[in-house]
C-alpha positions in Angstrom: -68.5 11.2 -15.6 -65.5 10.4 -13.4 -66.5 9.0 -10.0 -64.1 9.7 -7.1 -64.6 7.9 -3.8 -63.1 9.4 -0.7 -63.0 6.8 2.1 -63.0 8.8 5.4 -64.8 12.0 6.2 -62.5 13.5 8.8 -60.6 16.7 8.2 -58.5 15.3 5.3 -61.3 13.5 3.5 -63.8 16.3 3.9 -61.4 19.0 2.8 -60.2 17.1 -0.2 -63.9 16.8 -1.3 -64.4 20.5 -0.7 -61.3 21.4 -2.7 -62.5 19.1 -5.6 -65.8 21.0 -5.8 -63.9 24.3 -5.5 -61.4 23.5 -8.3 -63.5 21.4 -10.7 -64.5 24.2 -13.0 -67.5 22.4 -14.5 -65.6 19.1 -15.1 -67.7 15.9 -15.2 -67.1 14.7 -11.7 -69.1 12.8 -9.1 -67.9 12.7 -5.5 -68.7 9.9 -3.0 -67.6 10.8 0.5 -67.9 7.6 2.6 -67.6 7.3 6.4 -69.2 5.3 9.2 -69.6 8.4 11.2 -73.0 10.1 10.8 -71.4 13.5 11.5 -69.0 13.9 8.5 -66.0 16.2 9.2 -65.8 15.7 12.9 -63.7 12.6 13.0 -61.7 11.7 16.1 -60.4 15.2 16.7 -63.6 17.3 16.4 -66.2 14.8 17.4 -66.7 16.3 20.9 -69.5 18.4 22.1 -67.5 19.5 25.2 -66.5 23.2 24.9 -63.8 22.7 27.5 -61.8 20.7 24.9 -59.9 23.3 22.9 -57.9 23.3 19.7 -54.1 23.1 20.2 -53.6 25.7 17.4 -54.8 29.3 17.5 -57.6 30.3 15.2 -55.3 32.3 12.9 -53.6 29.1 11.7 -56.7 26.9 11.4 -58.2 28.0 8.1 -59.2 25.2 5.9 -57.7 27.0 2.9 -54.0 27.7 2.5 -54.8 30.7 0.2 -57.2 32.3 2.7 -55.6 32.4 6.2 -58.4 34.4 7.8 -61.3 32.1 6.6 -61.7 30.4 10.0 -61.2 33.6 12.0 -64.0 35.2 10.0 -66.3 32.2 10.7 -65.5 32.6 14.4 -66.2 36.3 14.5 -69.6 35.7 13.1 -70.3 33.7 16.3 -68.5 36.2 18.6 -66.6 39.3 17.5 -64.3 38.9 20.4 -62.5 36.0 18.7 -59.3 36.8 17.0 -56.2 35.2 15.4 -54.7 34.2 18.7 -57.8 32.7 20.2 -57.8 28.9 21.1 -61.4 28.0 20.3 -63.3 24.9 21.1 -63.0 21.8 19.0 -66.8 21.7 18.8 -66.8 25.0 17.0 -64.2 23.7 14.6 -66.3 20.7 13.9 -69.2 23.1 13.2 -67.0 24.9 10.8 -66.1 21.8 8.8 -69.8 20.7 8.7 -70.6 24.2 7.3 -67.9 23.8 4.6 -69.4 20.4 3.7 -72.9 21.7 3.5 -71.9 24.6 1.2 -69.9 22.2 -1.1 -72.9 19.8 -1.3 -75.3 22.6 -2.2 -72.9 23.8 -4.9 -72.4 20.4 -6.4 -76.0 19.3 -5.9 -76.6 15.8 -7.3 -72.9 15.1 -8.0 -72.0 15.0 -4.3 -73.0 12.0 -2.2 -72.3 11.4 1.4 -72.6 7.7 2.3 -72.7 6.5 5.8 -71.1 3.1 5.7 -67.9 1.1 6.4 -65.7 0.2 3.5 -64.4 -3.4 4.1 -62.4 -3.8 0.9 -61.2 -2.0 -2.2 -60.7 -4.2 -5.3 -58.7 -3.0 -8.3 -60.6 -4.0 -11.5 -58.5 -2.1 -14.0 -56.3 0.9 -14.5 -59.1 3.3 -13.7 -61.7 1.1 -12.1 -62.2 0.0 -8.5 -64.9 -1.9 -6.6 -65.7 -0.8 -3.1 -67.3 -3.4 -0.8 -69.2 -1.9 2.1 -70.6 -3.4 5.3 -74.1 -2.6 4.1 -73.4 -5.3 1.5 -73.6 -2.5 -1.1 -70.9 -2.5 -3.9 -69.8 0.8 -5.5 -67.8 1.0 -8.7 -65.6 4.1 -9.0 -62.7 5.4 -11.1 -60.5 6.9 -8.4 -60.1 6.1 -4.7 -58.8 8.5 -2.1 -57.9 6.8 1.3 -58.4 9.4 4.0 -58.6 7.0 6.9 -57.2 9.2 9.7 -55.8 7.8 12.9 -56.0 4.3 14.1 -56.1 3.0 17.7 -52.9 2.7 19.7 -50.9 -0.5 19.6 -50.5 -2.5 22.8 -47.8 -0.8 24.9 -47.5 -3.7 27.4 -45.0 -6.4 27.3 -47.7 -8.9 27.9 -50.1 -10.0 25.1 -53.7 -9.1 25.9 -54.9 -12.5 24.7 -52.8 -14.2 27.3 -54.6 -12.4 30.1 -58.0 -13.9 29.4 -59.9 -10.6 29.3 -59.9 -7.1 27.9 -57.3 -5.0 29.5 -57.8 -1.4 28.4 -60.8 0.7 29.1 -62.4 2.8 26.3 -64.0 6.2 26.4 -67.5 4.6 26.5 -66.5 3.2 30.0 -66.1 6.6 31.5 -69.7 6.8 32.6 -69.3 3.6 34.7 -66.2 5.1 36.3 -68.2 8.1 37.4 -70.8 5.9 39.0 -68.3 3.7 40.8 -67.4 5.2 44.3 -64.3 3.2 44.8 -60.9 4.8 45.5 -58.5 2.8 43.4 -56.7 5.0 40.8 -56.9 4.9 37.1 -53.6 4.1 35.2 -53.1 5.9 31.9 -50.3 4.6 29.7 -48.9 7.7 28.0 -48.5 11.4 29.0 -48.8 13.3 25.7 -51.7 15.1 24.1 -53.9 11.9 23.9 -53.4 11.4 27.6 -54.2 15.0 28.4 -57.4 14.8 26.4 -58.4 11.7 28.3 -57.7 13.3 31.6 -59.9 16.3 30.7 -62.7 14.0 29.6 -62.5 12.0 32.8 -62.4 15.0 35.1 -65.2 16.8 33.1 -67.4 13.7 33.4 -67.1 13.8 37.2 -64.5 11.2 37.8 -62.8 12.0 41.1 -60.3 9.1 41.2 -56.6 9.7 41.0 -55.2 9.3 37.5 -51.6 8.0 37.3 -50.0 8.8 33.9 -47.2 6.4 33.1 -44.7 7.1 30.3 -41.1 6.1 29.9 -39.8 9.6 30.2 -42.6 11.3 32.1 -42.7 14.2 29.7 -45.8 16.4 29.3 -46.8 18.8 26.5 -45.6 22.3 26.7 -47.8 25.4 26.5 -48.3 27.8 23.6 -47.6 31.4 24.2 -50.5 33.5 25.6 -50.2 35.7 22.5 -48.8 33.6 19.8 -47.1 35.3 16.9 -47.5 34.6 13.2 -44.4 32.6 12.2 -41.8 34.5 10.3 -39.9 32.9 7.4 -36.3 33.6 8.1 -34.9 30.1 9.0 -34.3 28.9 5.5 -30.8 30.5 5.2 -29.8 29.0 8.6 -30.9 25.5 7.7 -29.7 25.3 4.1 -26.0 25.1 5.2 -26.6 22.5 8.0 -25.2 19.0 7.4 -27.9 16.4 7.0 -27.7 14.8 10.5 -30.0 15.0 13.5 -27.2 16.2 15.7 -26.4 19.1 13.3 -30.0 20.2 12.9 -30.5 20.1 16.7 -27.4 22.2 17.2 -28.5 24.7 14.7 -32.0 25.0 16.3 -30.6 25.4 19.8 -28.1 28.0 18.6 -31.0 30.0 17.0 -33.1 29.7 20.1 -30.2 31.0 22.3 -29.7 33.9 19.8 -33.4 34.8 20.0 -33.5 34.6 23.8 -30.8 37.2 24.1 -33.2 39.7 22.6 -36.1 38.4 24.7 -37.3 36.0 22.0 -39.0 32.7 22.6 -38.2 29.1 21.6 -41.8 28.6 20.5 -41.2 31.1 17.7 -38.3 29.1 16.4 -40.3 25.9 16.4 -43.2 27.6 14.6 -41.0 29.0 11.9 -39.4 25.6 11.5 -42.6 23.8 10.5 -42.7 24.7 6.8 -39.2 23.3 6.4 -39.7 20.0 8.2 -40.6 18.0 5.0 -37.3 19.2 3.4 -35.3 18.3 6.5 -37.0 14.9 6.6 -36.1 14.3 3.0 -32.5 15.2 3.6 -32.1 12.7 6.4 -30.9 9.2 5.7 -32.8 6.2 7.0 -30.1 5.9 9.7 -30.6 9.5 10.8 -34.4 9.2 10.7 -34.2 6.2 12.9 -31.9 8.1 15.3 -34.5 10.8 15.5 -37.3 8.3 16.2 -35.4 6.5 19.0 -33.5 9.4 20.6 -35.3 12.7 20.0 -38.9 12.1 19.2 -40.4 12.2 22.7 -38.6 15.6 23.4 -39.6 17.0 20.0 -43.3 16.0 20.5 -43.6 17.8 23.8 -42.3 21.0 22.3 -43.8 20.8 18.9 -47.3 19.6 19.9 -48.3 22.1 22.6 -51.5 22.8 24.6 -53.5 25.9 24.6 -52.4 28.1 27.6 -55.7 27.7 29.4 -55.6 23.9 28.8 -52.0 23.7 30.1 -53.0 25.6 33.3 -55.9 23.3 33.8 -53.7 20.2 33.4 -51.0 21.6 35.8 -53.7 22.4 38.4 -54.9 18.8 38.3 -51.3 17.7 39.0 -50.8 20.3 41.8 -54.0 19.3 43.6 -53.0 15.6 43.4 -55.7 14.2 41.2 -53.1 13.6 38.4 -49.6 12.1 38.9 -47.1 11.8 36.1 -44.5 9.1 36.4 -41.4 8.4 34.4 -41.8 4.7 34.3 -42.9 1.7 32.3 -45.5 -1.0 33.0 -43.6 -4.2 33.8 -46.6 -6.5 34.3 -50.3 -6.6 35.2 -52.4 -9.2 37.0 -56.2 -9.3 37.2 -57.8 -8.6 40.5 -61.4 -9.1 41.6 -62.1 -5.5 40.6 -59.4 -4.1 38.4 -55.7 -4.8 37.9 -52.5 -5.1 39.9 -50.1 -3.0 37.9 -46.3 -3.3 38.5 -44.3 -0.3 37.2 -40.6 0.3 37.1 -39.5 3.9 37.4 -36.9 5.4 35.0 -33.3 4.7 36.1 -34.4 2.8 39.2 -34.5 -0.8 40.0 -37.4 -0.6 42.5 -40.8 -1.9 41.2 -43.9 -0.1 42.5 -47.3 -1.7 42.7 -50.6 0.1 41.9 -54.0 -1.5 42.4 -55.9 0.2 39.6 -59.6 0.1 38.8 -58.6 0.0 35.1 -56.1 1.1 32.5 -56.4 3.4 29.5 -54.0 3.2 26.5 -53.1 6.8 25.5 -49.9 6.2 23.7 -51.0 7.8 20.5 -52.2 6.4 17.2 -50.6 3.4 15.5 -49.1 4.2 12.1 -47.7 0.8 11.2 -50.1 -0.6 8.6 -48.6 -4.1 9.1 -49.9 -4.0 12.7 -53.2 -2.1 12.4 -56.2 -4.4 13.1 -58.6 -2.8 10.7 -60.3 -4.9 8.0 -59.7 -2.4 5.2 -56.1 -1.7 6.0 -55.4 -5.4 6.3 -57.0 -6.1 2.9 -55.1 -3.3 1.3 -51.8 -4.6 2.7 -52.7 -8.2 1.8 -53.5 -7.2 -1.8 -50.4 -5.0 -2.0 -52.3 -1.8 -2.7 -50.5 0.0 0.1 -47.2 -0.6 1.7 -45.4 0.6 4.9 -42.3 2.7 4.7 -39.0 1.2 6.0 -39.4 2.8 9.4 -43.1 1.8 9.7 -44.3 5.4 10.5 -46.7 5.6 7.6 -47.8 4.7 4.0 -45.5 5.0 1.0 -46.8 7.4 -1.6 -45.5 9.2 -4.7 -45.2 13.0 -4.9 -48.7 12.9 -6.5 -50.1 11.1 -3.4 -50.6 7.7 -5.3 -49.9 4.7 -3.1 -46.9 2.5 -3.7 -46.9 -1.3 -3.7 -44.3 -3.6 -2.0 -42.3 -3.6 -5.3 -42.0 0.1 -5.4 -44.5 0.6 -8.2 -47.2 3.3 -8.0 -50.8 2.1 -7.8 -52.6 4.1 -10.4 -55.7 6.1 -9.3 -55.4 5.0 -5.7 -54.4 7.9 -3.5 -53.7 8.5 0.2 -54.0 11.7 2.4 -53.8 11.9 6.1 -51.4 11.6 9.1 -49.5 8.6 7.6 -48.0 10.9 5.0 -45.4 11.5 7.6 -43.5 8.6 5.9 -42.6 11.1 3.2 -43.1 14.5 4.9 -43.0 13.8 8.7 -44.9 17.0 9.4 -48.4 15.9 8.2 -50.8 15.5 11.1 -52.1 19.0 11.7 -54.4 21.4 9.8 -51.7 23.8 8.6 -50.0 21.0 6.6 -53.0 18.8 5.7 -54.9 21.7 4.1 -52.0 22.1 1.7 -51.9 18.4 0.9 -55.7 18.5 0.3 -55.4 21.3 -2.1 -52.5 19.7 -4.0 -54.3 16.3 -4.1 -57.5 17.8 -5.5 -55.4 19.4 -8.3 -53.7 16.0 -9.1 -57.1 14.3 -9.3 -58.5 16.9 -11.6 -55.5 17.1 -14.0 -56.6 13.9 -15.9 -60.2 14.9 -16.2 
């Protein structure tokens, strides 16, 4: 019996487990799905019960299975026949969908599928095909293969000042929202960041009854764009255009802009071009040199993110209405310094391309700059242990974890770590496009097949 431990039961971990049960064909396999969350599958993205928080991708592209594009749509239509491919459903429903997938997989695999609610503090390699997992419950588990499906990690500190030097905790957390609702003061809330993470936070604050002004501060002041009201299924006609493009960021951008302009002549839409580009992003990323990748990260990434990672149309309208009524203000600026006040912080911000420093007396700050992908900077016991023991390694640009084409991790000497695998958003080190369901479901299916090859 081969024991496979999957550490992390968010989308990537749960779906890899489901794919293993689906493809195992009677092989001697025991699956241990381990997560601290008592609601496996929901993770950070789908762990909400607020139906006002919608998916950022239409239902037609949210199937858990790459070979069955209508799987999630059929699930939704069992709830309400009015749902269709273009519907942006709630994240709560998608969490229910994943829980349903897990339940069916457990019932099919019966005693050979364990869900363990615990933190894994360390993974020790005992041999070529043997690992020891040390958990916070003081339990130790010995397994043959380990899949790291750890998901996103909290944002790094975006301030120039070190939090430890300030003598107290700076950033508020989502658990602090209730206290903000009960406080009747007028000082605004400062949110560092203006992307999808910041928009989610704004919605949670406003839905919870917070009436304070929210000031979103980001270096360029960009906000996510909206999806089309009736999104189209992506065509597959960009390959010929991209195959002849020189491997530079400038050349790819020029080709994309040219194609967008060509489409718009015939009443096309730039969103269609971005959607059609997604399947080719890994190949483009592989073609770029480290120098060109770095240029993309420093010059283009903020603009790319606002167009690539879009909001559901109704969510976009809701966000814009909060701006128009004055409850939300988006500033192109950076936080220069903060000083503690008796109730809150004195925040100094410097606006983009201006020398004037503005002062905001804020009740508190939220860090919404997005997840940290640099494993050398992530303050998580398991990640720190894996790095220290050279079982995982950051890529040269520190955007993810180095892996082989078979998803095995790579140590700092460039050697694969046998039987230790990674799946999740930090695959962007190799593929870049690896943080959303349409890509991760493909990786989960491929990883499951790699695991089963040797059994």
